[in-house]
N, C-alpha and C positions, 0 to 999 in steps of 0.2 A: 395617545399611547404607544410607548416607545416599542419598534420592533423588537423581536427577539431572535438573535444572532443564532445561527445554526448551521452546521455543515452537511450539506447533501452532496453537494459536489465540491471538486477541486476549484471550480469557478467562483465559488461563495468566499473565496479567500483570496484577496489582493498578493502577488509576488513579496510587497512589503509585508504584509501579516504573515505570509508562511514563513519569511526568514525570521520573522519576530518570535512565532513557535518553536522553529527549530532551534535557535539560540535560546529560547528558555528549555528546551529540552534538552540541551546540553549543560545548561546550568544545573537543572535537575540532576542530570546523570553525575556531575562532578560533586554534588553535595546535597544527595537524596534526604538527609536527615533533615535538612535546612526547612525542608517543604512538608515536615511531617503534619503539620496543623492545619494547612491551607485550606481544605475544606471540612474541618472539624464542623459537626453538624448538619451536613451536606448530603443528600442520598442519590446517588445513582440508581436508575431504573434500567436492567440488563434485559433487554427484550430479544433472544435469538430464537427465530421461529425456525431455522434448519441447522443443522449440527455445525460446530466451530470449535477448536480448542485453544489456537494462538490469539485469536482476535477476541473471542469472548474472556479467557482467563486476563489476559492483558490490560482490557478495560476495567476488568473486576480489580484486578491486582493493583491498577493505576489509581484508582479512587481509593482506596483501601489504605494505599501508601500515602497518599493526601491526607489520610485521619477522615476520610468519611466513611459512609457506609454502602452497603450496596443491597437491594432488593430485586428479584429477579422471579423466574418461571424456571421449575426444575427442567420440564419437556414440554414442548409447546401442545403436545395432544392432552395436556393437564390445564391449560388456559381457556376462557371463556370464548373463545374464536370457534373452538368445538361446539359450542352451543349455537353459532350463527353472530355470534357479535362482531361487528365490522371494524376495521382497523383502525378507523377515526375515532370511534368510541373506545378501543382499547387505549389509545395512546393520549384521549382527554382523561379518562380513568388513572391511567397511570402517572399522567403528568400531576394529577392533584395530591400524590404520595411522593412526589419528589423534586430535585431540584436540576436535574440533567437528564436526560434520554438517549442510550444507546441500541440502535437496533439494527438487526441482520435478519433480511426477508427475502424468501425466495423469488419474489414477483419484480420483477422492473418496474421503477416508477413508485415503488412502495415509500421509500425514503422522502419523496417530493410529498407526497399525500400526507406521511406522519408529520412532517415540518410544517405544514399549513395551517395543523390544526393545535399543535402543541403549544401551550403556554409556558415551555420551560424551553432551554436550549436543547436540540434535538442533534445527535452526530449520527450519521449512515454508517453502518458497521458493514455492508454490503448489499447490495439490493439484486438479483438474479445476477446475470453476468453485464451488468450495467456500469454501477460505480463502487468504487470502495477508497474513499478518499484518504483514510488513516493508512492505508497500505503505502500510499505516495509520501506522506507525512514520514514513514518511517522510513522508506528510502533516502528521502532527504537528508534526514537526521544521521543516518549512516554514513551518506557521502559527507557530509559537512565535518562530523566527526574525524574523519579520515584525511580530508582534504581541506579542511578549514576554509571551504567556499563551495559554493553553488554556481560558481562559475568556470569558463577557460577549460572545460574537459571534452574529451575525446570519448564520447560513449558509445560503447558496442552493447547491441540488445540481440542475443543470440535463442532461438528455437522457435517456437511456437509465437510468429508475431502478426498474424491475422486475428485469433481469438482471445489473446491474452489483455483483460483489463488493464492489470496491471502495467503493462508496457505502454499502452496506450495513454494511460493518466501521466505515467511518468515522464514520456517523451513531450507533451502538451504542457506539463509545468515546467519541465527544466528547459525548455526552448523561451520562455520567459526570462531566464538570467543569462547574462552576458556570455558570448564567445562560447556557446556548446554546439559541438559538433556530433552527429549521429552515424552509426554504421550500423546497418539491419543486416543480421545475418540470420538467414534461413533457406529453408528448400522453395521452391518456385511456388509450391501450393500451400505455404502458410507465409507469404509475404504481408506487409502492412497492409490495412486497407487502402481502398481510395481516399476516401475521406481523411483519414490520417495525412496521406501523400500530398492533398489538397492542401491542409492544413498548413504543413512545412512550408510548402511551393509560395502559398499566398504571404507567408510570413519570410520570406528569405531565409530559410533556417538551412542550413548547408546538412546535407546526407549525401549518404549512399547505399547501397543493397549489393549484397555478396551472397554466394553461396557456399563458400567454406569459412569455419572461424581460423583456422591456420594462415590464412591469405593477409588477415588483418590483426591479428592478437597483437603484436609488435607494437601497433599504434595506438592502443587503446590505455586509457585511465580508469575507465571503470568498464566492468563486463558484469552486464545482466543477464542470468542464465535461466530460461524456462524451459518447460518440458515439452519435446516432439511428440506428439501422441499419434500411435499406432491408427487410430480411427479417423485421423483427420486425412488417410491418403486414400486414393480411390483404389489401388492395389497394393498387395503385398510386396512385390517387387521393388517398386520404387521406396517403401518406405526401409526396407533391407539394406537398398544401397546407399541412401542417405543418413539412416540411422548413427552410423560411428561418427559422422562429420560434427556432430552436435552433443558430444560427451566428452566434458572436459575432464583431461588426466594431467597427470604431472608431465607427460612427452610433451603435451601442447603448451603447457606454461613455460617449460625452457626458453620460449621466444617472447614471452610476456614480459612487460616493464617489472623491476624490482617492487614498485610502489602501486602497481594497478591494483586494484580492488574487486573483489569478486563477490556479486551479490546474487540474492536467489528469493523471491517471494514467499517458498515453501508452500506443500511439502516435495520434496523431491524424489524422484523415484531413481533413474540411473544415470542421470544426464551430467551430474557431477560424480566421480569416482572419489570412494570414499578416502583414498591415498592424498586427495586435495585438502581435506578439512584441517591436517596439522600445517599447512602452508600458511603461513603471516597474511598472506594477501586476501584468505577465504574469510569473509566477513558475514556470512551468511547466518550465524546462528549468534553474533553479536547484534546482529541486524533485528533478532526476535526480540532481546531485551532492550534496544534502543525504542521499539514498537511500544514498549511498556512506559518509558520515559516519555516520549513525546505526545502519548495520549492523556498522561500526567497535565505536561504544558495543554494541551488543547483545551482538557475539561477547565483548567486554571484560566485559561483565555476567556473561553464561554462565559465564565461565570462572573468574571470581571467585568465583561462585558453588558452581562445584563443587570 
C-alpha cells in the first residue's frame, strides 16, 4: 500500500517540493478562478482543539476556494474527546468522512501521532509550541512574491528568538536555499536557542547576533518581526530598558532599503507601530492572504500525491 503523504514538520518536504508548492501558490494567487474546481467533491476535515482565527479560517477558505467542502467541530468541548475518546480514534473516524485533515492541537507531538493513523493526507496546523509548518510556507510565499526568489537574501529576525517557533522553522527552511544570511536581533535573554546555533554552525550558514535593530536595518532585505514579551524577563527594569529597541517605526525605517520587506506572523501587539502599515514595505497583512493561497497549493499537492 502506498504511503500517504502528510505534512507534520517542514522536514516532510524537500526544498524542491517546498519551492514547487510556493510556485503553485503564486500561480493560484495570480489566477484564483482557474483553480475553483480542483477539489470539487473533496472534503477537508478541520479539527481545531484550541482557539485559532487566521489558521483555521485560511484552511477552510482554501478548501472552499478550491471547490471542495469542509466538515468541522464548532468547539472542542462538543467533540467525543470530552467522552474520553483518544486522539487516534478521533483521527480514524474523521478520516472515514474526509479526503484531507488539518488539525491544531495544544499538545506537542499530537501531529505526529495523528499522521501515523490517518488514512488520508494529514496537515499539522500547529501542535503546542512545537511545529507550525504552514506558517513557514506562508512566509516563503510572501518572500517569493516580493523577491521572486528564496535565495540571496540578508534576513533579519527581531524580537523573541528564543521561544518563537515560527522563527526557528523559517531559519532552518531558508538555510536550505542558496546564499541566505541571517542577522538575529534580540536582547541577551531572548537570543536563539543553542540547538539552532549548532545547526547553523554545522551547516556553515553565515549569521550574526546583535542587540539593536538600528545597527543592522540598513543591511536587510527581509525583516521578520516578533513580539518581545514582558513575561520573558527576570525583572521589569531590563524589559523597560530594552523594549523600545524592538519597536519598528517610521524613524527606524528611514535607514532601511527601499525594497526591504517587513513580515510578522501575527497577531502583533505594539512591536510594529501602526504608522508602518501604510509603508509599501509592510507585507504582514498581505502575508495573511498568501497563507490562504499557499494552503490551497498544499492541499492540491497532497491530494495529487495521494
